[in-house]
C-alpha positions as CSV (number, residue, x, y, z in Angstrom):
1,M,36.8,11.7,12.6
2,F,33.3,12.7,11.7
3,F,31.2,9.6,11.1
4,A,27.9,10.7,12.7
5,S,26.2,11.4,9.3
6,D,27.0,12.4,5.7
7,N,24.7,15.4,6.5
8,W,27.5,16.7,8.7
9,A,29.8,17.2,5.7
10,G,29.9,20.5,3.9
11,A,29.4,21.2,0.3
12,H,31.9,20.1,-2.3
13,R,34.1,22.9,-3.6
14,S,32.8,22.7,-7.2
15,I,29.2,23.0,-6.0
16,A,30.0,25.9,-3.7
17,E,31.8,27.7,-6.5
18,R,28.9,27.1,-8.9
19,L,26.6,28.7,-6.3
20,L,28.9,31.7,-6.1
21,T,29.0,32.1,-9.9
22,E,25.2,32.0,-10.1
23,S,24.8,34.6,-7.3
24,S,25.3,37.5,-9.6
25,G,23.0,38.6,-12.4
26,F,19.3,38.1,-12.9
27,A,17.2,35.1,-14.0
28,P,13.5,34.3,-14.3
29,A,12.1,33.0,-11.0
30,Y,10.1,29.9,-10.0
31,G,11.9,27.4,-12.3
32,A,11.5,29.3,-15.5
33,G,15.1,30.2,-16.1
34,D,17.5,28.7,-18.6
35,L,19.6,26.9,-15.9
36,D,16.5,25.2,-14.4
37,K,15.5,24.0,-17.9
38,K,19.0,22.8,-18.6
39,V,19.2,20.7,-15.5
40,E,15.7,19.3,-16.0
41,A,16.9,18.2,-19.5
42,R,20.1,16.7,-17.9
43,F,17.9,14.5,-15.7
44,S,16.3,13.1,-18.8
45,E,19.7,12.4,-20.3
46,I,20.9,10.7,-17.1
47,F,17.8,8.5,-16.9
48,E,17.6,7.8,-20.7
49,R,14.1,8.9,-21.1
50,E,11.9,12.0,-20.7
51,V,11.2,12.6,-17.0
52,S,9.5,15.3,-15.0
53,V,11.6,16.9,-12.3
54,F,10.6,19.0,-9.3
55,F,13.2,20.6,-7.1
56,V,12.6,20.6,-3.4
57,A,14.7,21.4,-0.3
58,T,14.7,18.2,1.8
59,G,14.5,14.5,1.5
60,T,11.4,14.6,3.7
61,A,9.7,16.9,1.3
62,A,10.7,14.7,-1.6
63,N,9.3,11.6,0.0
64,S,6.2,13.1,1.4
65,L,5.1,15.0,-1.7
66,S,5.9,12.0,-4.0
67,L,3.6,9.8,-1.9
68,A,1.0,12.5,-1.6
69,S,0.7,12.7,-5.4
70,V,-0.6,9.1,-5.6
71,Q,-2.8,8.9,-2.6
72,R,-6.6,8.4,-2.5
73,P,-9.1,8.7,0.3
74,G,-8.3,5.9,2.8
75,G,-5.0,5.4,1.1
76,I,-2.3,3.0,2.4
77,T,1.4,3.2,1.5
78,F,3.5,0.1,2.2
79,C,7.1,0.6,3.5
80,H,9.8,-1.3,5.3
81,A,9.2,-1.4,9.1
82,E,12.5,0.5,9.7
83,S,12.3,2.9,6.7
84,H,13.0,6.6,7.1
85,V,9.4,7.5,6.0
86,I,7.9,5.7,8.9
87,E,10.6,6.2,11.6
88,D,12.2,9.6,11.0
89,E,9.9,12.0,9.3
90,C,7.6,13.2,12.1
91,G,4.5,12.1,10.3
92,A,5.2,14.3,7.3
93,P,4.2,11.7,4.7
94,E,0.8,11.3,6.5
95,F,0.4,15.0,6.9
96,F,1.0,16.0,3.3
97,S,-1.1,13.1,1.9
98,G,-4.2,14.0,3.9
99,S,-3.7,11.4,6.7
100,A,-3.0,8.5,4.4
101,R,-1.5,5.7,6.4
102,L,1.9,4.0,6.3
103,V,1.8,0.3,6.8
104,A,5.0,-1.4,7.9
105,V,6.3,-4.6,6.1
106,D,9.1,-6.6,7.7
107,G,12.1,-8.0,5.9
108,E,15.7,-8.9,6.6
109,A,18.6,-6.6,5.9
110,G,16.4,-3.5,5.9
111,K,14.6,-4.6,2.7
112,I,11.0,-5.4,2.2
113,D,10.3,-9.2,2.1
114,P,8.3,-9.8,-1.2
115,A,6.1,-12.5,0.3
116,K,5.3,-10.4,3.3
117,L,4.5,-7.4,1.0
118,S,2.1,-9.6,-1.0
119,A,0.4,-10.7,2.2
120,R,0.1,-7.2,3.6
121,I,-1.4,-5.8,0.4
122,A,-3.9,-8.7,0.3
123,N,-5.2,-7.5,3.7
124,F,-6.6,-4.4,1.9
125,P,-8.8,-5.7,-0.9
126,E,-10.1,-3.0,-3.2
127,D,-13.7,-3.2,-2.0
128,A,-12.9,-3.2,1.8
129,L,-14.4,0.1,2.7
130,R,-13.5,0.1,6.4
131,H,-9.9,-1.0,6.0
132,G,-8.7,1.6,3.5
133,R,-7.2,1.2,0.1
134,A,-3.7,0.2,-1.1
135,S,-2.3,3.2,-2.9
136,A,1.5,2.9,-3.2
137,V,4.7,1.0,-2.2
138,T,8.0,2.7,-1.3
139,I,11.5,1.3,-1.0
140,T,14.7,2.9,0.3
141,Q,17.8,2.6,-1.8
142,A,20.3,2.4,-0.1
143,T,18.4,1.2,3.0
144,E,18.5,2.7,6.4
145,I,21.0,0.0,7.5
146,G,23.5,0.4,4.7
147,T,22.3,-2.5,2.5
148,V,21.3,-2.2,-1.1
149,Y,18.4,-3.8,-3.1
150,S,19.8,-5.8,-6.0
151,L,18.2,-5.1,-9.4
152,P,16.2,-8.4,-9.4
153,E,15.0,-7.5,-5.9
154,I,13.7,-4.1,-7.1
155,G,12.0,-5.9,-10.0
156,E,10.3,-8.4,-7.8
157,I,8.9,-5.6,-5.6
158,A,7.7,-3.8,-8.7
159,A,6.0,-6.9,-10.1
160,I,4.0,-7.3,-6.8
161,S,3.1,-3.6,-6.9
162,R,1.9,-3.8,-10.5
163,K,-0.5,-6.7,-9.7
164,R,-2.5,-4.2,-7.8
165,N,-1.6,-1.2,-10.0
166,L,0.3,0.4,-7.1
167,P,2.9,3.1,-8.0
168,L,6.4,2.2,-6.8
169,H,8.4,5.0,-5.1
170,M,12.1,4.9,-4.4
171,D,13.6,6.9,-1.5
172,G,17.0,7.7,-3.0
173,A,18.5,9.9,-0.3
174,R,21.7,7.9,-0.9
175,F,20.8,7.1,-4.5
176,A,24.4,7.6,-5.9
177,N,25.9,5.4,-3.2
178,A,23.6,2.6,-4.1
179,L,24.1,3.1,-7.8
180,V,27.9,2.8,-7.6
181,A,27.7,-0.1,-5.2
182,L,25.7,-2.0,-7.8
183,G,27.6,-0.8,-10.8
184,A,24.3,0.0,-12.5
185,T,23.0,2.9,-14.5
186,P,20.3,5.2,-13.2
187,A,17.9,3.8,-15.7
188,E,18.7,0.2,-14.7
189,M,18.1,0.9,-11.0
190,T,14.8,2.7,-11.5
191,W,12.3,2.7,-14.4
192,K,13.8,-0.3,-16.1
193,R,13.0,-2.2,-12.9
194,G,9.5,-0.8,-12.6
195,V,10.1,2.2,-10.3
196,D,7.6,5.0,-11.0
197,M,8.8,7.9,-8.8
198,L,12.2,8.7,-7.2
199,S,13.3,11.0,-4.4
200,F,16.7,11.9,-5.9
201,G,19.0,13.0,-3.1
202,G,22.1,15.2,-3.6
203,T,22.5,16.8,-0.1
204,K,24.1,13.8,1.5
205,N,26.6,13.5,-1.4
206,G,28.2,16.9,-1.5
207,C,25.4,19.3,-2.3
208,W,24.4,22.1,0.0
209,C,20.6,21.8,-0.3
210,A,19.5,19.9,-3.4
211,E,16.8,17.2,-3.7
212,A,14.5,16.4,-6.6
213,I,11.3,14.4,-7.2
214,V,11.6,12.5,-10.5
215,F,8.6,11.0,-12.3
216,F,9.5,8.5,-15.0
217,N,6.0,8.9,-16.6
218,P,5.4,12.7,-17.0
219,D,1.7,12.0,-17.3
220,Q,1.7,10.9,-13.6
221,A,3.1,14.3,-12.5
222,K,0.2,16.6,-13.5
223,E,-0.8,17.3,-9.9
224,M,2.7,17.8,-8.6
225,P,3.1,21.5,-9.4
226,F,0.1,22.3,-7.2
227,I,1.1,19.8,-4.5
228,R,4.6,21.4,-4.4
229,K,3.3,24.9,-4.3
230,R,0.8,24.1,-1.5
231,A,3.6,22.5,0.5
232,A,5.8,25.7,0.2
233,Q,8.4,23.9,-1.8
234,L,8.3,26.1,-4.9
235,F,11.4,28.3,-4.6
236,S,11.4,31.7,-6.2
237,K,15.2,31.4,-6.8
238,S,15.1,27.8,-7.7
239,R,18.2,28.4,-9.9
240,F,20.3,27.9,-6.8
241,I,19.1,24.3,-6.5
242,A,19.6,23.9,-10.3
243,A,23.1,25.3,-10.0
244,Q,24.0,22.7,-7.4
245,F,22.7,19.9,-9.6
246,D,24.5,21.4,-12.6
247,A,27.9,21.2,-10.9
248,Y,26.9,17.8,-9.3
249,F,26.4,16.2,-12.7
250,E,29.3,17.8,-14.5
251,N,31.9,15.3,-15.6
252,G,30.3,12.6,-13.4
253,L,31.2,14.4,-10.1
254,W,28.2,12.9,-8.3
255,L,29.4,9.4,-9.0
256,D,33.0,10.1,-8.1
257,L,31.8,11.5,-4.7
258,A,29.8,8.4,-4.1
259,R,32.6,6.1,-5.1
260,H,34.9,8.0,-2.6
261,S,32.5,7.7,0.3
262,N,31.8,4.1,-0.4
263,G,35.5,3.5,-0.7
264,M,36.1,5.1,2.7
265,A,33.3,2.8,4.1
266,D,35.1,-0.2,2.6
267,R,38.2,0.9,4.4
268,L,36.3,1.1,7.7
269,R,34.7,-2.3,7.0
270,A,38.1,-3.9,6.3
271,G,39.6,-2.4,9.4
272,I,36.8,-3.4,11.7
273,G,36.7,-6.8,10.2
274,A,40.4,-7.3,11.0
275,S,40.1,-5.8,14.5
276,S,40.2,-7.8,17.7
277,A,38.4,-4.9,19.5
278,A,35.4,-4.6,17.2
279,R,33.3,-6.5,14.7
280,L,30.9,-5.7,12.0
281,A,27.3,-6.0,13.0
282,W,26.1,-7.1,9.5
283,P,27.3,-6.7,5.9
284,T,26.7,-3.4,4.3
285,A,27.4,-2.1,0.7
286,S,27.0,1.6,0.8
287,N,28.5,4.4,2.9
288,E,27.0,3.2,6.2
289,V,28.9,0.8,8.5
290,F,27.4,-0.7,11.7
291,A,29.8,-2.1,14.2
292,I,29.8,-3.8,17.7
293,V,32.4,-2.2,20.0
294,S,33.0,-2.3,23.7
295,K,31.4,0.6,25.5
296,S,34.8,1.5,26.9
297,A,36.3,1.6,23.4
298,A,33.4,3.8,22.2
299,K,33.9,6.2,25.0
300,T,37.7,6.4,24.3
301,A,37.0,7.1,20.6
302,E,34.5,9.9,21.6
303,E,37.0,11.4,24.0
304,R,39.5,11.6,21.2
305,G,37.2,13.5,19.0
306,A,35.3,10.8,17.0
307,K,31.7,11.6,16.2
308,F,29.2,8.7,15.6
309,Y,25.9,7.6,16.9
310,E,25.1,4.7,19.2
311,W,22.4,2.8,17.4
312,P,19.4,0.9,18.9
313,I,19.7,-2.9,18.7
314,P,17.3,-4.2,16.1
315,A,14.3,-6.1,17.5
316,A,15.1,-9.0,15.3
317,M,18.6,-9.3,16.7
318,P,18.3,-8.9,20.5
319,E,21.5,-10.8,21.2
320,L,23.6,-8.8,18.8
321,A,25.6,-7.1,21.6
322,S,26.4,-8.0,25.2
323,K,25.7,-5.6,28.1
324,S,29.3,-4.3,27.9
325,E,29.0,-3.6,24.1
326,A,27.4,-1.0,22.0
327,L,26.1,-1.0,18.4
328,I,27.3,2.1,16.6
329,R,26.6,3.6,13.2
330,L,29.5,5.1,11.1
331,V,28.7,7.1,8.0
332,T,31.4,8.2,5.5
333,S,31.1,11.1,3.1
334,F,32.8,12.8,0.1
335,A,34.9,14.6,2.7
336,T,36.1,11.6,4.7
337,T,39.8,10.9,4.3
338,E,41.9,7.8,4.8
339,A,43.5,9.5,7.7
340,D,40.1,9.9,9.4
341,V,39.4,6.3,9.0
342,D,42.8,5.1,10.2
343,S,42.7,7.4,13.2
344,F,39.3,6.0,14.2
345,L,40.5,2.4,13.9
346,K,43.5,3.3,16.0
347,C,41.1,4.7,18.7
348,L,39.2,1.4,18.8
349,S,42.4,-0.6,19.5
350,A,43.8,1.8,22.1
């Protein structure tokens, strides 16, 4: 009953076996090998256009270096107030971009409100020397609270960004989960809706350590080789990241894994929704579920081996839970089983 995070899950067997296969023999280093080039070409196939791809080790690196590549002196990046880049990355986006600032934008359901984004951008006119300059917008797909931007919502954020010529970045740590939730193609959820850069996450969805920065206009990626090297993210044996992606994409494995984890979250949602001992905190669509449970039920579940995190009550919903209740986050993964879900639901009703 491991629901603390999809990061707790191991690597899918196919990916582990592909790493083992690649561990013998020799190959050119620093991304110059045939496997690296094969996987880069595969990214272009998946996104239906020529893209530039840069492998990195972590989602924090992917987000931070993506945003660093488009910053200017006095730069401002706009993000949701509860996004990972502003809440959970220890200042890395600011550090790697030379102290460019992150400016929070509110919005319901974990998504940037377009009207509020327009207003925030307007606070930084191009000639306002003392205030700083608008440089980029970043959205999280799926969001930190398990919701998903629809395709029109992405397009609306992109249109606002384009009015000020601001690059739009997508934090796709759970990209595959959002994709299958929408039933969209990778192209439809990114560049066809105006996204310029993507942090493409594989680690949460069955990889061991595989993240990538994707530029949908290769001309915008000219500085990234230097930015990545300076940030110590250019791996000599990058073929081991490529090997993970090679197995991840083979026969649509990455989408199958996301469908499974989303399906297990659906099972959780259905069980909690039908329970008299718990209730859903808000609707979600990806592999994250937020529930209100009694503190005694949460304690019982933990004592029986369930792993999950108690989550802070959102400032916008102070009356979400009573004093005797807790808000908890449950995250499913490719390794979650129906038995895991059913055992947890039984704990809640005990």
